[in-house]
Structure formats: structure tokens, C-alpha cells
C-alpha positions as CSV (number, residue, x, y, z in Angstrom):
1,M,20.6,29.0,9.2
2,S,19.8,30.5,5.8
3,K,20.5,27.3,3.9
4,Q,18.2,25.3,6.1
5,V,15.4,27.9,5.8
6,A,15.8,28.0,2.1
7,L,14.9,24.3,2.0
8,G,11.5,25.4,3.4
9,V,11.1,27.7,0.4
10,V,11.5,24.9,-2.2
11,A,9.9,22.0,-0.3
12,G,6.2,22.9,-0.8
13,P,6.3,23.9,-4.5
14,M,8.5,20.8,-5.2
15,F,6.0,18.5,-3.4
16,V,3.0,19.9,-5.3
17,A,4.7,19.8,-8.7
18,A,5.9,16.3,-8.1
19,F,2.5,14.8,-7.1
20,T,0.9,16.7,-10.0
21,A,3.3,15.1,-12.5
22,I,3.0,11.7,-10.8
23,G,-0.8,11.8,-10.9
24,A,-0.8,12.8,-14.6
25,A,1.2,9.7,-15.4
26,R,-0.9,7.2,-13.5
27,S,-3.5,5.4,-15.5
28,G,-7.0,5.7,-14.0
29,Y,-6.1,8.4,-11.6
30,D,-8.4,11.4,-11.4
31,W,-6.9,14.3,-9.5
32,R,-10.3,15.9,-8.9
33,R,-11.6,12.8,-7.2
34,H,-8.7,10.8,-5.7
35,A,-6.4,11.5,-2.8
36,V,-2.7,12.5,-3.2
37,S,-1.8,9.6,-0.8
38,S,-3.3,7.1,-3.2
39,L,-0.5,7.8,-5.6
40,A,1.8,5.9,-3.2
41,C,-0.2,2.7,-3.7
42,A,0.8,-0.2,-6.0
43,R,4.1,-0.9,-7.8
44,Q,4.4,2.7,-9.2
45,G,3.8,4.2,-5.8
46,W,7.5,4.5,-4.9
47,W,7.6,7.9,-6.7
48,Q,5.0,9.4,-4.4
49,R,6.5,7.6,-1.4
50,A,9.8,9.2,-2.2
51,N,8.1,12.6,-2.6
52,F,6.6,12.3,0.8
53,I,9.8,11.4,2.5
54,L,12.0,14.0,0.7
55,T,9.6,16.8,1.4
56,G,9.3,15.8,5.1
57,M,13.1,15.8,5.4
58,L,13.3,19.2,3.9
59,W,10.6,20.6,6.3
60,C,12.5,19.1,9.2
61,A,15.7,20.8,8.1
62,A,13.9,24.1,7.5
63,A,12.3,23.9,11.0
64,R,15.7,23.7,12.5
65,G,16.7,26.9,10.8
66,L,13.4,28.6,11.7
67,G,14.0,27.6,15.3
68,Q,17.2,29.7,15.3
69,A,15.4,32.8,14.0
70,P,14.2,35.5,16.4
71,R,10.6,35.1,17.6
72,R,9.6,38.5,16.1
73,V,10.0,36.9,12.6
74,V,8.9,33.3,13.1
75,G,6.7,33.5,16.1
76,P,6.8,31.4,19.3
77,P,8.9,28.2,19.5
78,I,5.8,26.1,18.9
79,V,5.8,27.3,15.3
80,P,9.1,25.6,14.1
81,A,8.3,22.7,16.4
82,L,5.0,22.1,14.6
83,V,6.7,22.5,11.2
84,A,9.1,19.8,12.2
85,A,6.3,17.6,13.4
86,A,4.6,18.0,10.0
87,G,7.9,17.0,8.4
88,V,8.0,13.9,10.5
89,G,4.4,13.2,9.5
90,L,5.3,13.5,5.8
91,V,8.1,11.0,6.3
92,G,5.6,8.6,8.0
93,S,3.2,9.1,5.2
94,G,5.8,7.9,2.8
95,L,6.9,4.9,4.9
96,F,3.3,3.8,5.6
97,V,1.1,3.5,2.5
98,T,-2.5,4.4,2.6
99,D,-5.4,2.0,2.0
100,P,-7.4,2.5,-1.3
101,V,-9.5,5.7,-1.1
102,A,-12.4,6.7,-3.3
103,G,-11.8,3.7,-5.6
104,F,-8.1,4.2,-6.3
105,P,-6.2,2.1,-6.9
106,P,-9.1,-0.1,-8.2
107,P,-9.3,-3.8,-7.0
108,S,-7.6,-6.3,-9.2
109,A,-10.9,-7.9,-10.0
110,P,-13.3,-5.2,-11.2
111,A,-16.7,-5.3,-9.6
112,G,-18.5,-2.8,-11.7
113,E,-17.9,0.9,-12.3
114,P,-18.7,3.3,-9.4
115,G,-21.2,6.0,-9.9
116,D,-20.1,9.6,-10.6
117,D,-21.7,11.0,-7.4
118,V,-20.9,8.3,-4.9
119,A,-17.5,7.4,-3.5
120,P,-17.1,3.6,-3.5
121,A,-16.8,2.0,-0.1
122,S,-13.2,1.5,1.0
123,P,-12.1,-2.0,2.2
124,A,-11.3,-2.7,5.8
125,Q,-8.4,-0.6,7.1
126,T,-5.0,-2.2,7.4
127,W,-2.4,-1.5,10.1
128,E,-0.3,0.3,7.6
129,G,-3.2,2.4,6.4
130,H,-4.0,3.3,10.0
131,L,-0.4,4.4,10.6
132,H,-0.6,6.5,7.4
133,N,-3.6,8.3,8.8
134,L,-1.9,8.9,12.1
135,S,1.1,10.3,10.3
136,A,-1.3,12.9,8.6
137,I,-2.4,14.4,12.0
138,P,0.7,16.6,12.5
139,I,0.3,17.8,8.9
140,F,-3.4,18.7,8.7
141,A,-3.7,19.7,12.4
142,G,-0.2,21.0,13.2
143,I,0.2,23.5,10.4
144,P,-3.1,25.3,11.0
145,V,-2.1,25.5,14.7
146,A,1.3,26.9,13.8
147,G,-0.4,29.4,11.5
148,L,-2.7,30.6,14.2
149,A,0.2,30.8,16.7
150,A,2.2,32.9,14.2
151,A,-0.9,35.1,13.6
152,V,-1.3,35.8,17.3
153,A,2.3,36.8,17.7
154,A,2.1,39.0,14.6
155,V,-0.9,40.8,16.0
156,R,1.1,41.5,19.2
157,A,3.9,42.9,17.0
158,R,1.4,44.9,15.0
159,D,2.3,43.1,11.8
160,Y,-1.3,42.8,10.7
161,R,-0.5,41.8,7.2
162,W,1.3,38.7,8.2
163,A,-1.3,38.0,10.9
164,C,-4.1,38.1,8.4
165,Y,-2.3,35.8,5.9
166,S,-1.3,33.3,8.6
167,A,-4.8,33.2,10.1
168,S,-6.4,32.9,6.6
169,S,-4.1,30.1,5.6
170,S,-5.0,28.2,8.8
171,L,-8.8,28.7,8.3
172,A,-8.5,27.7,4.6
173,M,-6.7,24.5,5.7
174,V,-9.3,23.6,8.3
175,G,-12.2,24.4,5.9
176,S,-10.9,22.4,3.0
177,F,-9.9,19.5,5.4
178,V,-13.5,19.2,6.5
179,L,-14.7,19.1,2.9
180,F,-12.2,16.5,1.7
181,G,-12.8,14.4,4.8
182,A,-16.5,14.4,4.0
183,A,-15.8,13.7,0.3
184,F,-13.6,10.7,1.0
185,G,-16.1,9.6,3.6
186,G,-18.7,9.1,0.9
187,K,-20.8,12.3,0.9
188,P,-22.6,12.0,-2.5
189,N,-22.5,15.7,-3.3
190,L,-18.8,16.0,-2.5
191,A,-17.3,12.7,-3.6
192,R,-16.4,13.8,-7.1
193,N,-14.4,16.7,-5.8
194,G,-12.5,15.2,-2.9
195,G,-9.2,15.5,-4.6
196,I,-9.7,19.2,-5.3
197,F,-10.6,19.9,-1.7
198,Q,-7.5,18.0,-0.5
199,R,-5.2,19.9,-2.9
200,L,-6.6,23.2,-1.7
201,C,-5.8,22.2,1.8
202,I,-2.3,21.1,0.9
203,A,-1.7,24.3,-1.1
204,A,-2.8,26.5,1.8
205,G,-0.5,24.7,4.3
206,A,2.5,24.2,2.1
207,G,2.1,27.8,0.8
208,W,2.2,29.1,4.3
209,V,5.4,27.2,5.2
210,T,7.0,28.5,2.0
211,A,5.9,32.1,2.9
212,L,7.2,31.8,6.4
213,S,10.6,30.6,5.1
214,C,10.7,33.4,2.6
215,R,9.8,35.9,5.3
216,T,12.7,34.6,7.5
217,L,15.2,34.8,4.6
218,R,14.1,38.4,3.7
219,A,14.4,39.5,7.3
220,F,18.0,38.5,7.5
221,G,19.1,39.5,4.0
222,L,19.8,35.8,3.0
223,R,22.6,35.6,5.5
């Protein structure tokens, strides 16, 4: 069990470090404005696709270990189930590539530079882009629900510190999700910061899964 849960400790930091490095190496990519998923587009996108799939597999393995831990540590069975669902969603995000978002990757035939304050209109959605968006649901919806379920269980166990952290992480994910959704949807005053909002959302969710895995390992003395 401990080896599986340990994978949940490393998965989130590895995912964030990888897409940060991949984004820094991509010409024309602005991390403040562009989506993480956009790094999976085009010929160089296989790095990010692999990052999605590997992280998803690690979360699925970690969820199996979390499911074997007592409820007083992890929370109700829905918590590891939702972590596993998020892992499957990450794998799907790697298998199905997003459509261009906020102007990245740019069209092969440039049609003028977009303004700084307005996100360029996205082309018609493809079936693959639609499946990519569906794959994101268990990530951006499932992890906040898992955090709230863990928070409720922690309150009942009078573990208020963990309850506050879990609830705060869920609320941070939801709030930043709303902001990056509006930004990528073309809200003029938010468009230039869509990538920042998405990264805050990812950091809150992945950080919580990492913290849950660390909590489980500590509770059992790394057995």
C-alpha cells in the first residue's frame, strides 16, 4: 500500500514541473495566457501528452493504495474513487488532444496579431477536442468534491486542521476554475491571465492529492 500511495506524493509535483519546463521550451507559448492542455498540440505536443498519461496512471495507482487505508485517515470511499476518476481523466486528456485555446497554437497562416486584452476566437470544436474537455470533468469537478468529502469526514473526527485545508483547497479549485473558464471564454479583462488562473486551480488540486498521500504515509509510518 505504501508504495502505491507514495506515487500520489510525487505525481502532482512531477506534473507541474514537467508542464512548466515544456512550456518554457515552446516557442510562442505564454504561460500567463495559454492553457496547459495547449502544450499537447502540434508535433512537439507528445511531451505533454506523455505527462498527462503518466500522471494519470500514478494517480490511479495511488488511489488504489488510498482505498486500502482506514477511513479515519483518507475519508469515505468516494475520496479514493474520485482520485482514481481524476487519474482516468488525465489519461484521457493525454489521449485526446485539445483544440487551440486562446490563440495557441497559432494557425499556420497568420491572420494578424490578437490584442493583449482579448482572447482570439477559437475554431469550431473537433470531436477530439470535445473528448478532451469531457476528460477534464473528473479532474476539475471530482477533486473539489473529494476534498469536501474529506473535509466533512475530518470535521466529524475533530481533525479541524485537515478539514480546513481540504475545504480551502476545494474552494480554491472552484474559484480559479471559474476564472480560467471565463478567461478562455474570451472575457476581455481576464483573457491575458487565463493560464495563471488555470495553474492556480491545478496547483490547488494536485497539492491536495499530494497532501492526502503524505498524510496517509505518515499515519502508517511508511509501512
